[in-house]
C-alpha positions as CSV (number, residue, x, y, z in Angstrom):
1,M,19.6,-8.6,-26.5
2,S,20.2,-9.5,-22.9
3,T,17.5,-9.3,-20.2
4,K,17.2,-6.7,-17.5
5,A,15.4,-9.1,-15.2
6,R,16.6,-9.2,-11.6
7,L,16.4,-11.5,-8.6
8,T,14.3,-10.4,-5.6
9,K,17.2,-11.3,-3.3
10,G,17.9,-8.3,-1.0
11,T,14.2,-7.1,-0.9
12,L,13.2,-6.0,2.6
13,L,9.8,-6.0,4.2
14,K,9.6,-3.4,7.0
15,R,7.1,-2.5,9.7
16,G,6.6,1.0,10.9
17,T,5.8,2.6,14.3
18,G,5.1,6.1,15.4
19,S,4.2,9.2,13.5
20,P,5.9,9.8,11.2
21,P,6.7,6.1,11.0
22,S,10.1,4.8,11.7
23,Y,10.6,1.5,9.9
24,S,12.3,-1.7,11.2
25,T,13.2,-4.6,8.9
26,I,11.1,-7.7,9.6
27,A,13.8,-10.4,10.4
28,E,14.5,-13.3,8.1
29,V,11.6,-13.1,5.7
30,T,11.7,-16.2,3.5
31,A,8.8,-15.5,1.2
32,V,6.2,-12.7,0.4
33,G,3.1,-13.7,-1.5
34,D,1.2,-11.6,-4.1
35,F,1.5,-7.8,-3.5
36,G,-0.6,-5.3,-5.3
37,Q,-4.1,-4.1,-5.7
38,E,-7.1,-4.8,-7.9
39,S,-10.2,-2.9,-9.0
40,A,-13.5,-4.6,-9.6
41,L,-15.5,-4.0,-12.8
42,L,-18.7,-2.2,-12.2
43,D,-21.4,-2.6,-14.8
44,V,-22.8,0.8,-15.8
45,T,-24.7,-0.4,-18.9
46,H,-27.9,1.6,-19.4
47,L,-30.9,1.4,-21.7
48,E,-29.2,3.5,-24.4
49,S,-26.0,1.5,-24.4
50,T,-25.1,-0.4,-27.6
51,A,-22.7,-2.7,-25.7
52,L,-21.9,-3.5,-22.1
53,E,-20.1,-0.5,-20.4
54,Y,-17.9,-0.7,-17.3
55,I,-16.0,1.5,-14.9
56,L,-13.4,0.5,-12.3
57,S,-14.3,0.5,-8.6
58,L,-12.0,1.9,-6.0
59,P,-8.7,-0.1,-5.8
60,D,-8.6,-2.9,-3.2
61,G,-5.2,-3.8,-1.8
62,A,-4.2,-7.5,-2.0
63,E,-4.1,-9.9,0.8
64,M,-0.5,-11.0,1.0
65,S,1.1,-13.9,2.8
66,T,4.5,-13.6,4.4
67,E,6.7,-16.3,5.9
68,C,9.7,-15.8,8.2
69,N,12.1,-17.8,10.2
70,W,10.8,-17.3,13.8
71,I,13.0,-15.0,15.8
72,A,11.8,-14.3,19.3
73,T,12.4,-10.9,20.9
74,A,14.3,-12.7,23.7
75,T,16.7,-14.0,21.0
76,D,17.0,-10.7,19.1
77,P,15.5,-7.6,20.6
78,T,15.2,-6.0,17.2
79,S,12.8,-8.7,16.0
80,V,9.3,-7.5,15.3
81,H,7.6,-10.9,14.9
82,E,6.0,-10.6,18.4
83,D,4.9,-7.0,17.6
84,M,3.1,-8.3,14.5
85,I,1.3,-10.9,16.7
86,A,0.2,-7.9,18.9
87,D,-0.9,-6.0,15.8
88,Q,-3.3,-8.8,15.0
89,S,-4.7,-8.8,18.5
90,A,-5.1,-5.0,18.4
91,G,-6.9,-5.1,15.1
92,V,-5.3,-1.8,13.8
93,A,-3.7,-0.9,10.5
94,V,0.1,-0.6,10.7
95,P,2.5,1.0,8.2
96,F,4.7,-1.3,6.1
97,Q,7.3,-0.9,3.3
98,I,8.6,-3.2,0.7
99,V,12.1,-1.9,-0.2
100,L,13.4,-3.2,-3.5
101,P,17.1,-4.1,-3.9
102,G,19.6,-1.9,-5.7
103,G,17.7,1.4,-4.9
104,E,14.9,0.5,-7.3
105,G,12.3,2.0,-5.1
106,T,10.0,1.5,-2.1
107,F,6.4,0.7,-1.8
108,T,4.7,2.2,1.2
109,F,1.3,1.0,2.5
110,S,-0.8,0.2,5.6
111,A,-2.1,-3.2,6.3
112,L,-4.0,-5.2,8.9
113,V,-2.4,-8.4,10.3
114,R,-5.3,-10.7,9.6
115,K,-3.7,-13.9,10.7
116,W,-0.6,-15.5,12.0
117,N,0.4,-19.1,12.6
118,L,3.4,-20.9,14.0
119,P,3.6,-24.5,12.7
120,L,5.4,-26.9,15.1
121,G,6.9,-30.3,14.5
122,P,9.9,-32.3,15.7
123,N,11.9,-32.0,12.5
124,I,10.9,-28.7,10.7
125,A,12.4,-25.3,10.7
126,Q,10.7,-23.0,13.1
127,K,8.8,-20.5,11.0
128,I,6.0,-18.0,11.4
129,A,3.5,-17.0,8.7
130,F,1.5,-13.8,8.6
131,T,-1.4,-12.8,6.4
132,L,-1.6,-9.0,5.7
133,K,-4.6,-7.2,4.2
134,I,-3.6,-4.0,2.5
135,T,-5.9,-1.1,3.4
136,G,-5.8,2.3,1.7
137,T,-3.5,3.5,-1.0
138,I,-0.1,2.1,-2.0
139,S,2.6,4.6,-2.9
140,F,5.8,4.1,-4.8
141,A,8.9,6.2,-4.6
């Protein structure tokens, strides 16, 4: 039987503004790190338990890294890289989407831009990296 696996080529990472949000594609994303959420195990074992007992905590969104080819707004007015730098300075959660290729669905979530860095060197591609911390729920449609 042949596989139904697919490449992630064509996946879009988008940043939203306004209410309701209008989403703009983040230019030239080259990599997105782990995306998802996790719940901690909470020990609820009591004196009448016959084995350890657990429940799940509230979900905690992942901290995800993203890397992009740096595109300044002066070069391309639709670039949102500088907006994301401003998001980190403002310290506010911003809406994002991950749009899967082939109409397979869209993840929508809010995240804080925790960190950004722009490595510089004489013979390297000019890239910018962002670290996003998901806050709140993640929806899929």
